[in-house]
C-alpha positions as CSV (number, residue, x, y, z in Angstrom):
1,M,134.8,71.2,128.8
2,K,133.3,70.1,125.3
3,V,129.9,70.7,126.9
4,I,130.5,74.1,128.0
5,S,132.0,75.1,124.3
6,I,128.8,73.7,122.8
7,A,126.6,75.4,125.4
8,L,128.4,78.9,124.7
9,G,128.2,78.3,120.8
10,V,124.3,77.9,121.3
11,L,124.4,81.0,123.3
12,V,126.0,83.0,121.0
13,L,123.8,81.9,118.2
14,V,120.8,82.6,120.4
15,L,122.2,86.1,121.1
16,A,122.8,86.7,117.4
17,G,119.5,85.6,116.4
18,I,118.0,88.0,119.0
19,C,120.2,90.6,117.6
20,Y,119.2,90.1,114.0
21,Y,115.5,89.9,115.3
22,L,116.0,93.2,117.0
23,Y,117.7,94.7,114.0
24,E,115.2,93.9,111.6
25,A,112.2,94.9,113.8
26,N,113.7,98.1,114.3
27,N,114.5,98.8,110.4
28,K,110.8,97.6,109.7
29,K,109.7,100.3,112.2
30,G,111.6,102.8,110.5
31,R,110.4,101.8,107.1
32,E,106.9,101.9,108.5
33,L,107.5,105.3,110.0
34,Q,109.0,106.6,106.7
35,A,106.0,105.3,104.8
36,S,103.7,106.9,107.1
37,Y,105.5,110.2,106.7
38,V,105.3,110.0,102.8
39,I,101.6,109.1,103.1
40,R,101.0,112.0,105.3
41,S,102.9,114.2,103.1
42,E,100.7,113.1,100.1
43,L,97.6,113.6,101.9
44,E,98.5,116.9,102.8
45,S,99.4,117.9,99.3
46,K,96.0,116.9,98.2
47,A,94.1,118.5,100.8
48,A,96.0,121.8,100.1
49,N,95.4,121.1,96.2
50,M,91.5,120.2,96.8
51,S,91.0,123.3,99.1
52,K,92.6,125.6,96.4
53,E,90.3,123.9,93.8
54,S,87.2,124.4,96.1
55,K,88.0,127.9,96.5
56,D,88.5,128.5,92.9
57,E,85.1,126.6,92.1
58,V,83.2,128.8,94.7
59,Q,84.8,132.1,93.0
60,R,83.8,130.8,89.3
61,L,80.2,130.0,90.5
62,T,79.9,133.4,92.5
63,A,81.0,134.9,89.0
64,T,78.4,133.1,87.2
65,Y,75.6,133.9,89.6
66,A,76.6,137.7,89.3
67,K,76.6,137.5,85.5
68,I,73.2,135.9,85.5
69,V,71.6,138.4,88.2
70,K,73.0,141.3,85.8
71,E,71.6,139.6,82.5
72,M,68.3,138.8,84.1
73,K,67.9,142.0,86.2
74,E,64.3,143.0,84.7
75,E,62.9,139.3,84.9
76,I,64.2,139.2,88.4
77,E,62.6,142.4,89.6
78,Q,59.4,141.1,87.8
79,G,59.4,138.1,90.2
80,Q,59.6,135.8,86.8
81,I,63.2,134.5,87.6
82,K,64.6,133.7,91.2
83,I,68.2,132.7,91.5
84,T,69.6,130.9,94.4
85,K,73.2,130.3,95.3
86,M,74.8,127.6,97.5
87,S,78.3,126.9,98.3
88,D,78.9,124.5,95.6
89,H,75.8,125.0,93.2
90,L,73.3,127.6,92.1
91,S,69.7,127.4,90.9
92,V,67.8,129.5,88.4
93,A,63.9,129.2,88.6
94,M,62.0,130.6,85.9
95,V,57.9,130.7,86.2
96,D,56.4,128.6,83.3
97,K,54.5,131.5,81.9
98,I,57.5,133.1,80.4
99,L,58.8,129.8,78.7
100,F,55.5,128.2,77.7
101,P,51.8,128.6,76.9
102,S,49.4,127.4,79.4
103,G,49.3,123.8,79.6
104,E,51.8,123.4,76.8
105,A,55.6,122.3,76.4
106,K,56.5,124.0,73.2
107,I,58.5,126.9,74.4
108,T,57.6,130.5,73.1
109,P,59.7,133.0,71.5
110,E,60.1,135.0,74.4
111,G,60.9,131.8,76.1
112,M,63.8,131.1,73.8
113,S,65.1,134.5,74.2
114,V,65.1,134.0,78.0
115,L,66.8,130.6,77.7
116,T,69.3,131.8,75.2
117,R,70.6,134.5,77.5
118,I,70.9,132.3,80.3
119,G,72.4,129.4,78.4
120,E,75.2,131.5,77.3
121,I,76.3,132.2,80.6
122,L,76.0,128.7,81.9
123,K,77.7,127.2,78.6
124,N,81.0,128.7,80.4
125,T,80.9,126.8,83.4
126,P,83.2,123.8,82.7
127,G,83.3,120.8,84.9
128,K,79.4,121.4,86.0
129,I,76.3,119.5,85.4
130,I,73.3,121.5,84.1
131,R,70.1,119.8,85.5
132,V,66.8,121.0,84.2
133,E,63.9,120.2,86.4
134,G,60.2,120.5,85.4
135,H,57.6,121.2,88.2
136,T,53.8,121.9,87.9
137,D,51.2,122.8,90.7
138,N,48.7,120.2,91.7
139,V,45.9,120.9,89.3
140,R,44.8,117.9,87.0
141,I,45.6,118.3,83.3
142,A,42.6,119.8,81.4
143,T,40.5,117.3,79.6
144,R,41.5,118.7,76.0
145,L,44.9,118.2,76.7
146,Q,45.1,114.7,78.4
147,Q,45.7,112.5,75.2
148,K,49.1,114.7,75.1
149,F,49.9,114.9,78.8
150,P,48.0,112.4,80.7
151,T,49.3,113.6,84.1
152,N,51.6,116.2,85.3
153,W,54.3,113.7,85.0
154,E,54.3,114.0,81.6
155,L,54.0,117.8,81.3
156,S,56.7,118.6,83.5
157,T,58.9,116.0,81.9
158,T,58.3,117.1,78.5
159,R,58.7,120.6,79.5
160,A,62.0,119.8,80.9
161,T,63.4,117.8,78.1
162,N,62.4,120.6,75.6
163,V,64.5,123.0,77.5
164,V,67.4,120.6,77.2
165,R,67.1,120.2,73.8
166,F,66.8,123.9,73.1
167,L,70.1,124.5,75.4
168,Q,72.1,121.7,73.5
169,D,70.8,122.5,69.9
170,N,70.6,126.1,69.9
171,V,73.0,127.3,72.8
172,E,75.3,124.4,71.9
173,I,75.9,123.1,75.2
174,D,77.4,119.8,75.5
175,G,74.7,117.1,75.9
176,V,77.1,115.3,78.4
177,R,76.6,118.1,80.9
178,L,72.7,118.1,80.6
179,Q,70.0,116.6,82.5
180,A,66.2,116.4,82.2
181,V,64.2,115.7,85.1
182,G,60.3,115.8,85.5
183,M,59.3,116.3,89.0
184,S,55.6,116.8,88.3
185,E,53.6,118.4,91.4
186,Y,55.7,116.9,94.2
187,H,58.2,119.6,95.0
188,P,56.1,122.7,95.4
189,V,57.8,126.0,96.6
190,A,54.4,127.6,97.6
191,S,50.9,126.4,98.7
192,N,48.6,125.1,96.1
193,E,45.7,126.6,97.8
194,T,46.3,130.2,96.1
195,H,46.4,131.4,92.6
196,D,49.8,133.0,93.2
197,G,51.0,130.0,95.0
198,R,50.3,127.7,92.0
199,G,52.0,130.0,89.9
200,Q,55.3,129.9,91.8
201,N,55.0,126.0,91.7
202,R,54.8,125.8,87.8
203,R,58.3,126.5,87.0
204,I,61.5,125.2,85.4
205,E,64.5,124.9,87.4
206,I,67.9,125.0,86.1
207,A,70.6,123.6,88.6
208,V,74.1,124.2,88.2
209,L,75.9,121.2,90.0
210,P,79.2,119.9,90.5
211,K,80.0,116.5,88.6
212,P,79.8,113.5,90.5
213,F,83.0,111.9,91.6
214,Q,84.2,109.2,89.4
215,Q,86.6,106.6,90.8
216,T,89.3,105.6,88.3
217,P,89.4,101.9,87.8
């Protein structure tokens, strides 16, 4: 009889243990399910906010594009400026002759006027990077200029830097938003075999880009 009582006691303890395990497992599953609902809800909320922000960004960029097209209508019709708009950025390409003398990097008075008109519009694009790219054709630098610009790398970089300095100093665009990049002759938009093609390749491009994502530490 005593043995039976002990066996029943052990059985009760085992059953209690099993019931407790099942209870805890069920609670854990419930907590995990609830957590997954919370995470899903947060992700959906973030996705909705990002979608709205992206839509707003596209609308602002479209408005900027329209303003530049209106302001620079004459230069666009003359083929001196070309504006390209993508979903999240736009580019303003200007042939070098409206900004610089041939083979030089000093901005002309006419070039300053053009940059001021464009810059005043680009200044009002918060949250955007303004990257200035200098491009050249593949013709070697004239001998008389090689001491100042040994190659097209130096010429394209100096031109881009001078445009950035002008936008910062004269148009008062925050330097944090500005980038200057010399691209030399390696990104042509036309053939260098013709006079017109080389003229298109000698250019300054101002790209308005989204800021790169920075992860919070």
